[in-house]
N, C-alpha and C positions, 0 to 999 in steps of 0.2 A: 503398663500401656494401655492392654485390653482392659481393665475393669474402669478405668479412668474414659477412656473413649466406650463406653458401655453405659455411665450414667450421663441420664437425659441433662441433670445440671451445668455438671462440666460442658460437656456441648453446648451447653446457653451460655453459660461462661468463658468459656475459648472463641467462638462465632459471633457472642454478639454484641461487643466495642464495631469488629468488620465489617459488618452484614449493616450496621444502625448506619455506618458511616458512608459503608454504601449504596444506603438505600438513602441517603442525603445528598449524596455527588450526583448519581446516574440515575437511582428512581422517579426521584420526583421531578428533579425537572424534566423527565419523560413525559407524568403527566400532566407536568402543568402545561410542556408545550401544546400537548395534546389538545387540554382545553382551547392554550387560544386559537386552533385549527376551525375552531366553529365561531370564530368572530371575527368585525373585523377591528382596524382603528389599531392604537398605536399610543405609547405615556401619555402623550402632553392630551392628543383629543379625547382619549378613552377609549372604550372597548366594549362593540358592541356586539350584540351576535345575530350573525347568520344563515344560522344551518348548517347544510350540504353547499354552500354557494361555493367555499375556498375550493372543496371537491370535485364541484362542478368543474371547474375554472381548470383544475389541475389539467382533467384528461383532457379538457382543449385549447392547454397554451404549447405550442408546438417551440415552443423558448425550451419547456420542460422534457421534452422529447429531448427534443438538442442536446438538449446537458445532460440525459438521460444516457442517450447512443455513446459521448463524449465517454463520458464516466466506467459504463462499462467494458466499453474499448479502452481507454487508459488501461484498468486494471487491470483488462485480461494479458495485456501487451508487457506492458510492469512490471506482476507476480511472475510470467511468466520469466520474461527475463533478469530479474531479483534473484527469482530464486534457480535456475538453472547458471547463472553467469558463479552464485553464489557454488555451489556443489560444483563444479569446475574447481575454481579456487580451493576448493574444501581436499579436492583430490589433487590437487597437485601439492598441497602445504604435507598430507598424510604419504602419498607414495611416491613424489618427488623428490623435494625438499628436506620435508623429516625434518630430524633434529634444526638443518639451517632456515624453518621456513619463521620465526621470529620477526627476523625484518621485515619482512614479505608483508607481513599480518598484518602490522604493523601500519607499509605507507598502503596497502588494502583497506583497512581500518578509516586510515586521515580522512575525507572526504564525507564521513559518518559524524564526524564530531565537531564540522562547517557549519556557521551560520550557512541557513539556505541564504537567505540575501545576499550572502557571498558568492553562494553558488551560482543564484539566479544573475548575479552583476560579471561574473566567470566567464558561462557560455553566452552572455548577451554582446561580450566582447568578443568571442574566442570566437561566431557569425556573424558578427555584425559587414556589414555592406556599406555603411555611412557613418559618421563622416569621415570616419579611417577605413579601413577594408583591414575584414579582420584576416588571422591564419588561417582558419577553412575557404575561405575568398582567396587569399594570396596564394595559398596553395593551389585553386583549382584556376587563376589567371599564371600560375607556374606554368602549369601543362597547357596553356592555350583556352581553356574553356573560360566562358563571359561571368559575373560573380554570380551570385545569385542571393534576391530578398528573401533571407531565411522567415524573418519574422513578416513577410508580407502579405502573406497568405497563411491561411490554419491547417494546409496541409503540411508543407512544412515547419510551422514551428510547433505542432503536435507531435511530426515525429524527432525535433529539437528537443525541447522534452522529458521524452519516452528514454533516448538517450540523457538527458543528465540525470534524470532518479535513477536510470539502473545503473550508473556509472556512484549513482553519489550511497547506495543502499548496498550495494552488492559484497563491498566487505561484511556487512552487520551479517550475512547470508553468508559469507562465508566462513568466519567465526560462529554461527550457531551450529553451523552442521559440521562445520571441524569435530565442532565436541559430539555430534555424534557418531562420525568416523574413529573417532581414537579411541570410541565404547565399544569398539567389536572384537572378541578376541582374536589376539595374534593365533592362536593355537589352528582357531578357524580358517583364515587366510592362507599358514602355513599349512595343510590338511589339502587345502583347496588349491594349493600350489605343487606338490607334490603329486597332485590328483592329475594334472598337467594344466590348470588352471593358468594363464596367465593375460596381461594386457586390460582389453576389453575384457574378453569371457570373465575374468573372472570378479572387473569390475558387474558388470552385467547380469550373472548368474548369483551371487557371493555378497560385492557389499551393496548394491543397487538394496536386496529384500531386504536388508539388513539393517539399510539406515533408515529405509520406508518410512517408521512410524516419525523420527524426527522432519522428516522431508513431507509430511502433510501436515507433520506442525507450522514451516514454517508456511507452506503455501495460507493455509487458513488466519494466518497471524500477517504475511501479504496481505491478500485480499484485502481482509478489515480494514488496513493504514489504505492502499491504494483507493480501495472506493468511499473513502472523507481525505482526497487531495485537494487540497486547502495550500497551504504557503510556499510550495516551487512553482504551481502555475500564478502564483499572484507575485511572486519575486520577477518568473520569468518575462512572462506575457500579460500578467492582468485580465488572462480571459479574452486575448484580443491575436490576431486583426477581428474588427466586433466582436461577437459574440464566439466565433469560431473554436475557441479553447475553454470556454466557460462549461467548470464541472457543477453538480448538483449543487455541491457548498458553496462555490464563490456565489451563483445566482439565487440560494435563500438568501449569502450574506447581503447581497445588492438590495434584492426585494424588502429585507426588516430593516437596517437597514441607512439601504441608499435612499430608497422611498416609502422608508417610515411606513412598512404594511409587513407586521408583525405579523398578524394571524395568518395570509395566505404563505409564509416567508416559514412558522411554523409547519404550515401543511406540509413545504416541498419540507423540511427537515424531518415530517411524518415520514415521508416517499423513502428519504434514505435509510433511515432503521430500518422500512421493510427489506430493499434490498441486499443491504449491507447482511440480517437475517434467517436471511431468504439463500441469499450466494455462500452463508456461512453454513448452515444446514444442509446444502446439499454436499460442499466439499467437506460439512465431517461423515455425512452417508458415504459419501465413495471414500474414505479415508479407513471407515472402518469394517467396510466389504474385501478392501485389497487387504487391507493387514493380518484378517482373520483367514484371507483364503489362501496368504503368505502363509 
């Protein structure tokens, strides 16, 4: 194996096909989109170069600032919620339910396989105020409180979206982190227990440091997904009310396909790519430093 991996021709044969497919699917569209960002027009009217006008418009567009702020705020809250909830579930599986956790793991993972549209419709019904009162408002009425139009303001709609996406995806991260926790040697845990570590002390000083690599991998995986949120927003609020829950992805889609401004849409896509790259590099640097210090 060492001789094969040391042969450049063998490396080229093994990596060449995958690298070619990756380049055609990922790199070529990125370069193509970058070229569109210096143009204006669409496929019907044709494209004409406009220099850096799209970039000047990008920095002056208040809708881009609102969409960027919403995207970063959403990504931060949902990433933390997904990973923390998933980690707590994984701890529950390993240290409390143990071998009887299979059923709970299946139930917690079930929302992951549901279609996003179905989950969006479920939460719309759950929080609706009219024409029929949903379970949440029925509960508020039962305790003497007035009904709330959760989708009538951007603030409340945002929190419903946060709750929905954390509930929908925490089962996936629970399974991912569960796989990391079961790799911790039983001998290490038993030695820690003999030294007096138990409960929160065991988790804080032994389990958490040993599971840090998979925890950081989950954070990177989650932040990349949440920064590119699209389907759950469209299914639940479609960016409303107004543009109060519109992320960069939806604004890019509307600009490109609803308003047929492909050049400016490509510029917004480039901004999103840069944001994802910078955030991923920041998280990766922090994770490497923490792992090295640990």
